[in-house]
N, C-alpha and C positions, 0 to 999 in steps of 0.2 A: 504494500500500500504506500502510495506517495506521501511524503511528509507534507502536512498542511502548512502553507506559508501564511504567517500572521498578517493581518490587515495593517496597513500603514496608519500611524497616528496622525492627527491633524498637524502636529508639529513637524513630522516628517514630510507631509504633503506640502506644507509651506516652504520647507527647506528645498524640496525638489523644484518648486516653481521659481524661487529666488535664485537658485543655482543656474537657471537658464537665462537670467537677466544680467545686464552689465554690472560689474562689480561696484561701481559708484552708486548704484541704486539700492543695494541690498540692505544697508543699515536702516533705511527708512522703514522697512517692514518688520523690524525688531524694536530698536530703541525709539524710532520716530512714531510708532503706533503702539507703544507698549500698553496704553490704557484700553486698547480695543480687544474684543474677543478674538480668539484664534481664527474663527470662521470669517470674521470681518477682514482680518489681515490677509487671509487666503483670497478673499474676493478682491481686495485692493491689488494684490500681486497679479492675479489673473487679468484684471483690467489693464494694469500697466503692460503686461506682456502682450495683450491684445492690441494695444495702441502701438507698441514698438514693432510688432509684426506688420501692422499697417505701414508704419514709417519706412521700414527697410524695403517694402514691396512697392510703395506708391510715391514716396517723396524722392526728389531728384538728388538729394545731397550725399547719399552714401549708397550708391547702386550695387556695390560689390561686397557689402558687409552683412554679417549675420547679427542677430540681436546681441549676442554675447560680446561681440567685438565693438559695439558702439562706445564712443568716448564722450566726454563732456563737451569737447569741441564740436562733435557731431550734433549733440542735442542743442547746443547754442544756435544752430542754424534754423531751428524750427520756429516758424512765425505764427501769428494769430490766424492768418489766412489758411495755414496748413491745418490748424485745428478745425476751422470751418469746413474744410474739405473732408476731414475725417468724420465730422458729424453728418455731413451730407451723404457720404459713402455709407455710413451705418444706417441711415434712414432709407436711401433709395436703392442701394445694392443689397444690403443685408436685411432690410425690412424689420429693423429692431424697433421696439416700442419707445415711447418718450422716456419712460422711467429707466430703461436700460441705457439709453443714450445719455441721459442726465447723470446716471450713476458713474458711467465710464468717464465722462467729462470731469466729474468731481474727483474721481480717483487719480486721474492724470494730473489735475491741478494740485492735489495734495502732495504728490511726489515733487513737483516743481517747487512748491512753496517750502517744502522741507530742505531741498537743495539750496534754496535762496536764503532762507531765514535761519536755519539751524547749522548747516554745514558751510554756508557762505561760499558755495562752489559755482553758483549761477547768479546772474544779475536780473534776469527777466523771466516772467511767467507768461508764455504765449497764450495760455488758456484764458487769462484775465481779460485779454482783448478780443476774444472770440465771441461768436454769437451764443446766447444762452439757449437752453432747451426748456420750453414751457411745458409743464406737466399738468394735464387737465385734472381738475378736482373731481374726485369721485362724488357722484350725486347721492349715492346711498351707501350705507355700510351693511355688509352681510353679517347677520348675527342671529341668535336664537332668542325669541321672546320668552317670557316666563312660562307660558304654557308649553312651548317646545322644549324648554329646559327640563320641565317636569316630566315630559315624555321620555327624554333621554335618561334622567335619573331613575325613573321607574323601571326602565329596562335593566339598569344595573342593580337596583334593589331586588327585583323579583324575577329577573331573567325573562321578562316578557318578550316573546318573539324569537328567542334564541333556539337554535337547533338542538337536537338531543346531544350531539357531540359537544356543542358549545356549553350546554347545561352541565355536562359531566365535569367541566373545569370551573364552572361559574361559582359554585359554592366556595371553592378554594380561594378565589381572587376577588369576590365581590366587595368585601370590606375595604380592601386596598383601593380598588378601582373607584368605589363611591367616594372615598376620602380624597382621591386625586381630582376627579372631575368636579366635585363640588367645590374644592379649594380653588380651582381655576375660575369657576363661575362666581365665587364669593369674593375673590380678591383681585382678579385681573393679572395674576402673576404671568410672566413669560415662561415658556417651557424650560429655558436654560436656568432660570432662577429656581423653579420647582425641582428640577433634576438635581441640582447641587445641594439641596437641603439635607441636613442631618437631623437625627432625633433631638439633639440638644438645641437645635434652632427653634424648636416649638416652646413657647413660653405661655403658661396658663396660670394666672393668679385668680384664686377663688376665695372670696370673703363671704361667709354665710351671714354675717351681721350687717354688711354694707355692700349692696349690689353695685353701687357706683364705683367701688374699688376693684371690681372684677375686670380683668383684662385678658384678652387672648390675642397673641400675635406671633409671627415668626420673624426672626432676624435674617434678612436676606441681603446679599450683595447685588444690588440692582444695576441694570445695564449702564446707567448714566454715572454711576459712582465707582465703577471698577478701578479707574485710575487712582482714585484716592484711597480705595480700600475701605471706605466707610459703609457700614451696614445700616440698613433701614428697618424700621418696624413696619411690618405689613399686617394690619389687623384683620382678624377673621371672626366670623359670627359664632354664636353658641351652637348652631347646627353643625358648622364645620368642626367645632370642638368635639362634639359627640362622635362624629364619624372618625376623626383622627384618634381619639382616645379608644374607641371600640377596636379600630385596626391595630393599634399598638398593644392593647391588652391581649388580642388574639395571638400576637407574636410572642409576648411574654408567657402566655399560657402554654405555648409549645416549648418553653424552656430557654428562649432567647434572652440574652443579657445585653443591655445597651451600654455603649461607652460614647465618648465625645465624637468619635469618627463613624458611628453607626449611621448608615443612610436612612433617611426617613421612609423612602419607598423602595422596596426590594423585590427581587425575583424569588422564586421558590427555593433557590439555593442560597439566598442571603446576599446576593450581589446587588449593587445599585441598579435600579431599573434604568435602562438606557433611554435616551430621547426617542430613538426609533421605536422602541417597545411601547412607550407612552403614546406615540402617534398612532401605531397600529391598533392599540387597545381602543382608543377613541374612535377610530375609523370603523371598527367592528360594531360598536354600540350605536353610532350615528346611522349607519346603513340599516341596521335592524329596526331601530326605533323610529327614525324619521325618513328613511329611504332617500337620504341625501348624500351627495359626494362633495359638497362645497364647504363643509364645516371642518376646519382644522383646529389645532390647539389655539392658534392665533385668533380664530373666529370666536373661541370661548372667551378670550380676552376682550374682544369687541363686544361680546354679549354682556359681559360684566359692565363695560363702560356705558353702553347704551341704556341698560336697565337702571344702573346707578344714577345716571344723569336724569333720566325720566322721573325718578323718585325724589332725588335730592335737589336737583337744579342748581348745583354748586360746582362751577367749573374749576375753581381753585382747589377744592377738596379732591375732585376727580383727578386733577393733575398730580397731586401728591400720591393718591392711591395707585395711579397707573405708573408712577415712577418716571414721569416725563420731565426732561430738563427744560423743555420749551413749552409754553402754553399753546403754541401753534399746533403741536401734535394732538393736544387734547381737544382743541377747537373742532377738529374733524367730527368728533362724536356729538358735541353740543349742536353743531349746525345740522347734522343728519337727524338728530332727535327732534330738534325744533321744527325742521322742515317736515318730517314725518307727521308730527302732531298737527301742524298747520294744515297739511293736506287732508288729514282725517277730519278735522274740524270744519273743513270747507265743503263737506259732503252735501249739506243742506243749504248751500249758498243762496238759492232762490228765496228761501223763507226769511232771509235776513234783510230783505229790502225794507 
């Protein structure tokens, strides 16, 4: 039997990509983006390679060079009009979306800015003088309303709609799965944030004499604060508390002992549940309960945001709950919710004359 080759880690994947790039660019993807998630850095590196592949194939300045052979003097020759041509090529020849074009433009600009401001190796960023890419605002947000959320949760609670084969595993995992999905819907956590949680990150204060002193939250390293390493309190409801406590009690009932590095959500063998396993678990329940294929973990985050804003109408609190650094990101949900409500209220517009 052939020996199984272990899958590459994300760090190895990033190294493989940066090794194909000019040496003067490589430090950017490590120290220059140290506060970014590894998958974000991989995306930046892929975008930079994509642009440099375009440059060596279509720009007239270095016709006989490979990407790896490019020098700083080569890069200095690139003008704003060359970036414009690159954007046009992505749109007309490659048929790429506005979001993809804008992201690649931003990635290339970030590399130039690093070489200018941090390493002092370049004097000019050609991206800054190029045309921008306008991204159309999404008119609606895809999400689950409270009734749809309840359908999904009931599928997890009772196995409604699951096949016999799925039901044979359901009893073993339903407490874990219910705790995970409800926590997403209750807090708006990102999948990377939930995946990284340990048992010790769950904080529950209960005061039988003064309910106002009761607190339930998790300490999470949120996306916007990874560079500083500052953890945030992400509050969850009493219902979430019950699901989490029930799940953890079931693990302790099987003899498991927790320490500071014990993952909060695990497989049957005690390993940390992977991001892909969480995604596949949600996909199964959504298909069975709602017959939908457009609901990802990120859409559960959107579901939290939309329903929270409908109930609270407080965009600043929602911004904090979502872990958004900019209020502009939160505004998407407020505008979508207000628009949806206005459209519904306009149903009997003739009677309002």
